[in-house]
NUVOKOL-609272 format. One record per residue (C-alpha): residue in one letter; x, y, z. Coordinates in steps of 0.1 Angstrom, whole numbers, plus 5000, padded with zeros to 4 digits. Example, Ala and Ser with C-alpha at 12.3 -4.5 7.8 and 13.67 -1.06 7.14 Angstrom:
2
A512349555078
S513749895071
! end
This chain:
892
M746212586519
S749512546538
T751512236532
V753012236566
T749912066580
M747711896553
E746811546558
P747411286531
L745911406498
V744811196469
G747811046450
H750311206472
Y751211316508
L752211666516
R755611736530
R754411786566
S753011516587
P750211506614
K751711606646
L751411606684
Y753111796710
P755611616732
N754911646769
Q751511776769
K748111636779
K746311496749
T742711376742
S742511046723
H739510966702
F737110726719
S733410676722
L733110856755
N734311206753
F737311296776
S737311656783
R740111866800
R738312176812
P736112286842
L732412246838
S730112536830
G727612646856
T724812716832
A721412556835
T722012336804
L725312166808
R727312076777
F730411866778
C731011816743
D730312046714
Y728312356707
R725112206697
R721512166709
S721712006744
R720911646739
T721211356762
V721610986757
P718910756769
I720210456787
R718610146776
A717409816791
S719709526784
S720309186796
T723709276810
D724309236847
A724009526870
A725009596906
V722509426931
I720409676951
E719609566986
T715909676989
S712609536997
E711809206979
Q708909376966
S710909626947
D710609596910
V713709646887
V712609866858
F715909946843
K719409816841
E722409856818
T726209816817
F728310076799
S731810036786
L734110326794
K737610396781
R739710576806
P742910756796
E746110636814
R749410846811
A752910716807
E755810956806
G759010896788
K761911066768
I762911116731
S766711136730
I768611286700
R772311246697
L774611386670
D778111226670
K781211276650
G782010976628
K785310846615
D786211186603
E785211546600
E783011476570
N780911196586
W778511216614
N775810996630
L772411096642
T770710866668
V767010916678
G765610696706
C762610656727
S762210516764
L758510436760
P757310096751
G755510066718
K756210036680
W757910356672
I758510486637
L760810776628
H759210976600
W762011186584
G763211376555
V766111596545
H766511956531
Y769211986505
T771512296504
D770612356467
D766812336472
T765012676479
G761512506479
S760312236502
E762012146534
W761211776531
D762811556506
Q763811196505
P767511126516
P769910956492
P769410566493
E772810506510
M771710726539
R768610516548
P768910256575
S767809906569
G764009846572
S763210206558
I760410246534
A759710556511
I756610766518
K755610896484
D758311126471
Y759211336502
A760011126533
I761310806548
E759910586576
T762310396597
P761310166626
L763210206659
Q764909896672
G765309766708
D763509606737
T763509836768
F764910136748
Q764410186711
E766610376687
V767710416651
K770910556637
I771310756606
D774710816588
I775311156574
S778011256550
S779011606537
K779011466500
W775211456501
S774911836505
I772211816532
A771412136551
A769011996577
I767211686589
N763511706598
F761611436617
V758611356638
L758211046659
K755110816653
D753610566675
E752410296653
E750110136678
T748010436684
G748810646653
V749910946673
W752611176660
Y755011346685
Q756711676675
H758811946690
R756712246703
G753912166677
R756312146647
D758711906632
F762011836649
K764612016628
I768511956630
P770312216609
L773812096596
V774712446584
D774412796598
C771012836615
L770113206611
D766413196618
N766113096654
D763312856647
A761612726679
N761712376665
I765512366661
V767212116684
G770912066693
V772712306669
K773412666681
K773212976658
E776113006635
S777312656639
N778112436609
I779312076608
W780512106572
S783912266565
G785312416536
S783312546505
L780212356512
G779712536545
K780212866529
L777912786500
S775212656524
N775312986543
I774513176511
L771712936501
L769912946533
N770313306538
P770213496504
E769613816521
A773113806536
S774713726502
P777213986491
S775814246467
K777314356435
G780514536440
E781214366474
S783914106478
S782613756489
S785913696504
N785613946531
E782813766549
G783913886584
S783113706615
S779313626606
A780513376580
K782913196603
N782312826602
W782012686638
R782712316640
L780112116659
E781411866683
G778011686687
F775211716712
Y772811506732
E769311616742
E766211466758
H762611576753
A759911466775
I756811296759
V753611156773
K751810866759
E748210806767
T746510466764
L742910386768
V742010146797
D738709966796
N736210016825
I732509986831
V729510166847
N726509976858
V723210156861
S720010006875
V716710146889
K714309986912
L710710096924
C710210066960
P706510036968
E706910087004
T708410437000
A707010516966
K710610616955
N712910526927
I716110386939
L719010416915
C722310246919
I725610336902
D728310076902
T731610116885
D735109956885
L736910286880
P739810326903
G740410606927
N738010876938
V735010886915
I732711176916
L729211176899
H728111516887
W724411476884
G721011626884
I717311546875
C715111646846
K711411736852
G710311766816
D711311686780
T713611986777
K716211786796
I717412096816
W719511996846
E717812076880
L718412006916
P716311726932
A714511756964
M716511686997
P717811477013
Y720811406992
P723311106996
A726311137019
E729411307004
T727311536983
V727911896976
V725912146955
F727712286925
K726812646917
N723212576924
K722912386891
A724012026898
L725111796926
R728511626931
T728511306950
L731711116959
L730910746953
Q731810506981
R734810286976
K734109916977
E735809677000
G739009576985
G739309906966
N738009756934
G735810046923
S732910246939
S729210256941
G726410486952
L722510486958
F720310766950
T716710796961
L714510986937
D710911096936
V708510916914
G707311136883
L710611276874
A711411246837
G715111146841
F718411126858
V721411286841
F725011266850
V728611256839
V731611106857
K734511316872
L737811136879
D739911456885
E739711826877
N740911756842
T739211436833
W735511376827
L733711086810
N730511106792
C728510916767
K729610986731
G729811356738
D726611386756
D725311346792
F724311006804
Y720410996807
V718410746826
P714710786818
L712510756850
S709110866839
S707810556819
G708510306847
T709510036822
L711510056790
H710309836763
L713109636743
E711909736710
E712310106719
S715710036734
K716909886702
Q715610176680
S717210436703
E720510236704
E720610246665
S720010616665
N722710676691
S725410486673
S725310736645
Q724711026669
I721611146654
V719211346676
N716211146684
R713111316674
T709711296691
P706711176669
E705511536668
E708811666654
S708811396628
Q705311486618
I706211856616
G709311776595
S707211566571
V704711846567
Y707512106561
T709111866533
D705811826518
E705512206515
I709012226499
I707911966473
K704712166466
E706812486462
I709312326439
R706512186417
S704912526414
L708212686405
V708812406379
S705312466365
D706012836363
I709112816344
S707912546320
S704512706312
E704012846277
K703013186292
S706413196312
R708413116282
K707013406263
T707113666292
K710013566315
N713513666305
R716513436310
E717513626342
T714213556357
Q714213196347
E717713176361
T716413316395
I713713046396
L716212766389
Q718412896418
E715312906441
I714512536432
E718012446441
K717812626475
L714612436483
A716112116472
A719012166495
E716812226525
A714811926517
Y718011716512
G719311846546
I716211716564
F716711366550
R720411346548
S722211546575
S723111386607
I724211716623
P721511886643
T720712256641
I723112456663
L721412646691
E723012836719
T720312736744
V717412486745
V714512606725
S711112496714
D710512246687
S708812506667
E712012706666
V714112406657
V712112296626
Q711412656612
P713812706584
D715813036576
V714513136543
K717313356537
V719813146516
T722813296496
S723413086465
G727113106465
T727413056428
G727013406414
T725213396381
G726513056372
F728613186343
E731713276363
I735313176353
L737713176382
C741413266381
Q743613176410
G745713476411
F748913346428
N751113056433
W753312916462
E756113136455
S754213466448
H754913606483
K758713616476
S758613946455
G757014136483
R755014326458
W752514066445
Y749514296448
K751214546424
E752014286399
L748414176400
H747314526396
D749314556364
K747814226350
A744014306358
A743214436323
E745014146306
L743013896328
S739814066321
S740414056283
L741013666286
G737513646300
F737913586337
S735113716358
V736413626394
I739913626407
W741013456439
L743613646458
P746013496484
P745413506522
P745713886531
T746613856569
D749813866590
S751013506591
V753613296606
S754213126574
P754913366545
E752413196523
G749613316546
Y748013006557
M749113026593
P747313356603
R748113536635
D746513896637
L743513886615
Y743114256614
N746814316603
L746614306565
N750314376559
S751514056545
R754413916523
Y752113996493
G752014366500
S750514626522
F746914696533
D746815006509
E748214806480
L745614546486
K742714786484
V744114956453
T744414616436
V740914516444
K739614846433
K741414796399
F739914456393
H736514596400
E737214866374
V737814596347
G734814396358
I736314116378
K735014006412
V737413936440
L737613666464
G739513676497
D741313366509
V740313336545
V741613076570
L738913016596
N739912686608
H743012766627
R744913066640
C748513106653
A748813246689
S751013536699
E751913416735
R752213106755
N750013036785
Q751212946819
N752012596808
G754212716779
I751612636752
W751012876723
N747212946728
I747113316737
F746113536708
G747013896703
G745814176682
R742214306680
L740813946686
N742713876718
W741213526723
D742613276749
E742312896754
R738512916753
A738712986716
V740712656710
V738912316706
A739312076735
D740411776715
D743211956697
P746111736709
H748712016706
F747312336723
Q745312256754
G742112426743
R739312486769
G736612506743
N734212226731
K735311936712
S736011996673
S733211956648
G735711846622
D739311716615
N742311876633
F744912096615
H748011986634
A750312286632
A748112556648
P745412596673
N742112476659
I739412746666
D736112636684
H733412786662
S730712666686
Q731612946709
E729313246704
F732113516709
V734313336682
R731613336656
K730613696665
D734213806661
I734613616627
R731313756614
E732614116622
W736014046607
L734413926574
L732114216572
W735114446578
L737014276550
R733914336527
E733614696537
E737314806540
I738914596512
G736014536488
Y736114156487
D733114016468
G733413676483
W735313406499
R737713106492
L737412916525
D740512716536
F740512386551
V736712356556
R737111986566
G738212116601
F734812256612
W731112196605
G729512346574
G726712496594
Y729112756608
V730012846572
K726312896566
D726313136595
Y729313346582
L728013356546
E724413456555
A726013746576
T728413856548
E726213786518
P729113706494
Y728613716456
F730713386454
A732013146479
V733912816476
G735212586503
E738412366502
F737112026514
W739911786505
D740511446515
S741811126498
L740010926470
V739510556473
Y742410336462
T742709946462
Y746209806462
G747510136450
E745010156420
M742210426421
D738910276423
H736410356394
N733710426418
Q734410746438
D730810806449
A731710796486
H734411066481
R732111296461
Q729311226486
R731511366515
I732111696496
I728311726488
D727511646524
W729611946534
I727912166508
N724612056521
A725712146556
T726112506545
N722512486531
G724112526496
T725312876505
A728912776492
G730412566465
A733312336468
F736512266449
D735711936430
V738611736442
T736811416429
T736911546394
K740511656398
G741611306409
I739711116384
L740711346355
H744311326367
S744410946367
A742510906334
I744811126315
E748111006332
R747210636326
C745310666294
E742210526311
Y739510766298
W736810526306
R737110666342
L735410986331
S731910836331
D730210696362
Q728010396365
K725010606352
G726810766324
K727311096342
P730511286349
P732111106380
G732811406403
V730811656422
V730111806388
G728011506380
W725711536410
W725511896420
P727312106392
S726112446403
R728212386435
A731212226420
V734312436413
T736512236389
F740312276387
I743312076376
E746012256395
N746512496425
H749212636446
D749312316466
T749312066437
G751412266412
S753812556413
T757212466430
Q755612236455
G754411986428
H752711766454
W750111626430
R751111796398
F748811726368
P750411506342
G753211706326
G752411836289
K748811716292
E747412016311
M745412136281
Q743511816280
G742411896316
Y741412256307
A739612136275
Y737411926299
I736812166327
L736312476304
T733612306283
H731812116311
P729412246338
G730512366372
T732612676377
P736112636362
S739212756380
V742412826361
F745812826377
F747913146375
D751012956364
H749212806335
I747913146323
F751213316320
S752813036302
G752812866268
Y749112776275
R747913136275
S746413156240
E744912796242
I743212866275
G742013216262
N740413036232
L738612786253
I737313056276
S736013246246
L734312936234
R732612876268
K731513236268
R730413246233
N728212946237
K726813046272
I728112726289
N727512766326
C727512586358
R724312406351
S724912306315
L723811956304
V726511686295
D725811396271
I728711166273
T728910996239
K732210796243
A734310696274
E736710426263
R740410336271
D742010596248
V739210856243
Y736611056262
A734011266243
A730711456252
V728311706238
I727311996262
D724112176259
D723912066222
K726312356215
L729712216220
A731411886214
V734711786230
K737111496229
I740211426249
G742711156246
P744511016216
G741710806203
H739510896174
Y736011086177
E733911296154
P730711456166
P727511306152
S726611406117
G723211476105
H721111796106
Q723711946129
R726712086114
W729912106136
K733112296129
T736412276147
A736612556173
A739812456192
E742412196189
G745612096206
N747711796220
N745211516222
Y742111746226
K739711906201
V736512106205
W733812166179
E730812416180
L727712426159
S728212626127
! end
């Protein structure tokens, strides 16, 4: 995945930071959803995400509500006070000044902010002799007082001042710095402010790329004079370097060094804070009129409009009530009513009375403050029950608990149906287990048939697990009947192939630079097949803003920095000829726009899939989307795609099917799946029926005072929850195992490789058939080295993952290096002994300096400097592989 946007990873932080767009409307996270888009006119209104329409029952409480002036005989049947958080905007300026210091070789950079708050400058430098990452730590003497280091790539410096805060950085030519990159962080809110959705970038040498995030310096400007300036020109623009036979002294006017006299720029930013308000709701039954009188009372300032309707049944579909309506009410598209609440005397809030017929099921509403600001209840419509007359406190408490975790409340009938369904699953699993374990089956069924039965058991277990574990409801376009909701889709793709796959990541972070990577892989296909690989993962194939491919733009344009459309097809065909399946690296979470909208925001897409703001999630703080709110975490450098939109899912399904048919991909590596709900992945995989699929669900492990905790169950549970959300149709990279193995080998703490129950401590210990194990990839290794495996100890890692269950993934750089023969030997051992993704592990030793295990009673492995020999007795073991602090035995 692209390092320009990843959030903190375990043990390191990538060289890009979470970001926010300066001077644009931003949605903060709070319990009441804040949506900047017009309401839909459909019968079932949704103001949050694309899920089954669900409304939040308002519950009885002892809190005060507005007094309703009605008959003394009226009975209060309901009242509650709700806390709201309203966004309030403050506008200010980020100032950037570059001044000449005491001479031509020394300069000063000053960054300031006019808004109140605790502001932090998150910054790094790019050295002239560094062709890799654009973020590195500056030399110590360049860091202002109070600065702290962020891992190995950046510095954070607090701004100082009262009404206006700023920080000054001294720059010297002796440090050979080509550019300074920074973002501004508001420590109080955790918000990051950027320049046009990217880092602020101040080049100190010739700027030839016209990046949109460059500030201050004009093209072909250079503050460094002499040889350093000329050298930096060549380093930053190698294509412009003189070829052989040309004189570097005849540079012409393009190499002329323009001296920069300094600059001053201001960039507008908007900071939003949340202000606490309340809404009181109470309902009285008036015996004289046989009507329910509902009162809404709020301290929200300004004109407050209630967008409301009534429900006549359990489906909670919005309908119009019978007339008459309150004053200042208009009908909205014949689907809802909008009532302007009456301002209170003194201007401290508003209120309104609503007369409703007895017998209605409920009253539904959201609050409209202006055309762009709506408030609802935790992403759902407010719902006031009217049919029961009285709301019991016990029911209220139960509903409150359910609501706090945002789980859909089921009726007793739904719960009973769910119970019956899970009972049927358990019966089917027992039947399958009996089938495979019976004496007759062992004699008549071959291994392939037994493997199929095992896979079916796993599928059923995944479905049963989903009923009990998942807190995300089934996604439906419209409200459907209960029977439609609980009926499972029996078509489930395993996502694990045969279980005997060995995966090769067929590229690194620099592979795009040759421009002919597909051709190079084509020539290595036979060699990779001979080493024993059965699946290869190819780089992202689409046109991309970033050369590595992880900022896709025109999805149907497959001419990338790795090669052309035709070269990709030929390479895939070659791998098929040598018996290797091919995975396409697809980026579904985000997509880069081709044009700006009327506000200057990049959210209009080009090419065959010419989406607009509706395809972007509403709570992406950078790109002013008009879709629903995100079902996952935001990726901060590009518009996050709203998969709840039917037209988006349809287009993605068609695109993936096109890739399968036109290119011949056998499956998918899914980038940044943490950004959207796994249920959408299930939809895409069931449509494309891949042979193998693996998702990159990556977040940080648990640390205490800088030390990795032994228990990482919460971390691996999050990965398993995502796999479960896909209904087991995809596996996931076992980041938990990577982190623990990394720490155990680096610190000589091999006891970490056994959890509290004596099982492998990663995903491979809980759901091995869905765990794709690895020690390095293009993000962690290669020239990036963001979380590089302990140097010189890589083979210990491979001795572990190539002998253990799960599907092992081997990094390209390690294959074509000094490890080639050792990796090949371990792969041969794995295949010869039929070790697979479901093999059994018996951990026999997990101590400070040694880990050892026996796998399927066929292989014994130890890693670490400590001593271990496999158990003696009737079994006879012989050494099969051996290297630096690792050894593998197999039965003779």
